[in-house]
N, C-alpha and C positions, 0 to 999 in steps of 0.2 A: 119608404121614407125613413131616414134615420135622423135622430137628433144629434147634433154635434156643434162644437164651438168653432166659429170661423177663424179664430186667431189664437190657437192653442198648440202650436208646434212644440215638440215633434209629434203630437198626437193627431191634431186635426187642423185644417186650414181650408178656407174657401178658394185659395189659389190653386188652380188645376195643375200648375207646373210643379208644385211642391205640396201635395195634399195632406201628408202626414200618415202615421202608422194606421190609425183607426179607419181613415178614409180609404186607404189602399186595401185594407182587409175587407171593408164594406164593398169595394168594387169587385173583388174576387167573389164575395158572397152573392151579390146581385147577379153577376154573370152566370154563376153556377145554378142559381134559382131560375134563371131565364126571365128576370124582371128588370124594369127600368129603375135606376137608382136616383132618388130624389133626396133633398136635404131640408131639414128645418133647422136653421142656424139659431143658436142660443148663445148669448154672451154670458158665460157662467160667472164672470166677475161681477156683473151688475144685476143679472136676473136671478141667479142662484136658484134654479127651479128644482122642485122635488122630482126625482126620477119617475115615480109612478104617475105623477100628474102630467109630465111631458109625454109619457107613453100613451096615456088615455086621450090626450087632446091633440097631439101634434105629430106623432110618429109611430112607426111599427116596431122599431127596436133602437137600441143604443149600443154601440160597441165600446170596447176598452173599459168595461165595468169590473172593478175588483169585487170578488165575492167572499171577502172576509169582513165581517161586521165591524171589526176594530178599524179597518181602513176606510170605512164608509161613513161619511159625516151624518147620514140620516139614521144610522144605527139599526137596531133589531126590527123596527116596524116595517122597513122596506121589504124584507123577506116575505112578509105576509101579503104584499100587494104586487110584487114583481117576481117573475120567474126568470131562470137563467139557463143558458145553453150549457153544453159541455165546454169546459175550459179550452181555449185555443192558444193561450200564451201564459207566461208568468211575468210578474213585475215585482218591484220591491226597492230596497235601499242598496246602493252599490258603494264601493270603496274608491276614493279618489286620493291621489298622492301628488307630490311635486315630481315633475318629469325627471329631475336630476337624481331623485332617489331611485336606487335600483334594488328594491327589497326582494328577498327570495319570495317565491310565489306564496301569497297569503290565501289560505283556504278558509281560515276562521279568524274572527276578530279577537279571539282569546289570545292569539299570539302577539297582539299589540295593545293589550289591555292597559298597560301602565303609561302608554304614550298619549299625548294630548289628541283627542279625537273631537272634531267639530260636528255639530248637528244643528238643524233648524229648530228653534224654540217652538214647542207645541207639537212637534212631529212625533209619530210613533217611535221612530228611531231614537230620538232624544230620551223618551221615556224608558225604552228598553235598555239603553246604555246606562242610565242612572240606576235602574233596578238591578242590573248585573254588576254594578260597582266599577264601571269603566271610568277612565280619566276624561270625563265628558266636559265640553265647553259649548255653550249655546250661543246662537246668533239669530238675528231677527228674520233672516231670509236665506234661501239657498245661495243667492248671489253673495250675500255677506259672508257666508261660510267659505265660498270659493275665494273671495278676496282675502280672507284671513289666512287661508291655506297658501295662497300665492305669496303672501307677505311673511310666511314662516311663523305665524302665531300658533299654529297647530301642526301636528305631524301628518294627520290624515283627516278625511272628511267622510261621513256616512250620509249620503244624499239620495233623494228619490231618483228613479231610473232616467229621468230627463236630464240629469247632470251632464251626461255625455254631449247632449245637444247644446247646453249652456256653455260648456267648455269650447266647443267648436264655433258656435254662432252667436252666443250672447243673448241676454234677455230682450234687447231692443231690436233683434233681427228676426222677429217672429215670422215674417213673410218671406224670409230667404233672400233679402236684398244683399247685394255684394258688400262685404266689409272692406275697410281700408287696410286691414291686415288679414292674413290667411287664417288666423286662429285667434280668438278673443283671449284665451288663457294659454299661451304657448308653453308656459312652464308647468302646466298641470296635465295629469293623465289618469285614466281609469286603471286601477290595479289589475294586471293580467292574472287570470286564473281565479279571481274571486267571484263567487256566485252568492246571492243573498241567502242567508241562513234562516232556519225556522225562527219566526218572530219578526223577520225582516222581509218576508216574501209572501206574495198572494197570487192566486190564480186569477186570470182575466177571462171574462166570458161576454156573451151577447145577452143583454137584458130585453125581455119581451113582456107583453101584458100577461098578467096572471090568467090562466085558463086557455091561452092560445096554443094548445098542445100541438096542433097540426103544423103550425108555423115553427114552433120550437123544434119539433122532430125533423122538419126539412132542413133547418139550420144545422142541427147536429150531424145530419148526413153529409152536408157540405163540409163541415169542419173536419170530419174524418177523411174526406177525399181531397179537399182543396187547401184548407188552412192547416197544412201539416207543419211539423216542426221546422223542416227545411224552408218551406215557403215563408213562414213567419220570420225565420232567422234572416232571410234576405231582406225583408222589409225593414226589420228592426235595425240591421246593420247600416242600411241607407241613411237612417236618422241617428246614428251613433248610439 
């Protein structure tokens, strides 16, 4: 049994036709372990459960968990009560630009430091951009940043990795329903060649109950054999 949000694409969904990154990874994990996959659905917007409490009461593991304390709302205390598998993916903040822009491949944000860069208020990206002296502009949500970028208020946006899904599907299309347009933000694109830099990137792992060593070791073995880079790349590309 895994804990997951039923309406949190591109990461998880209760719709079997479009289950999300974490659910597809969980399906591979369960198949390799030879067990039946079950779900305990949690609405993270309204219930906001503590990870360790969910693992104790409702499920055996949770996927898609970032293992950097700064990226985890619950902070340092979680590491004392929850254990983690070997990382099977990476996540972080990605770079978005207007589609009509044809910038040379941007490997580092340093190259666009003086240009207006949008970020979500309260995000780690916003804090790092300020600390490093970038020309940062803050907006109340990721969607607000995308809107500002589309309107030309900023030159670039640094947004969480689900921005690719928002560009393609939009925030109100969480269950994959058909849009009246092919693309919600046809004038925006992810910048080719940019990968999250240190301070903007974290490893992703499976969270298990503290002390459940046999289960963790079994998961680690599957990650090495099944959740390879190529396998995860296929899943992630499916969800932009």
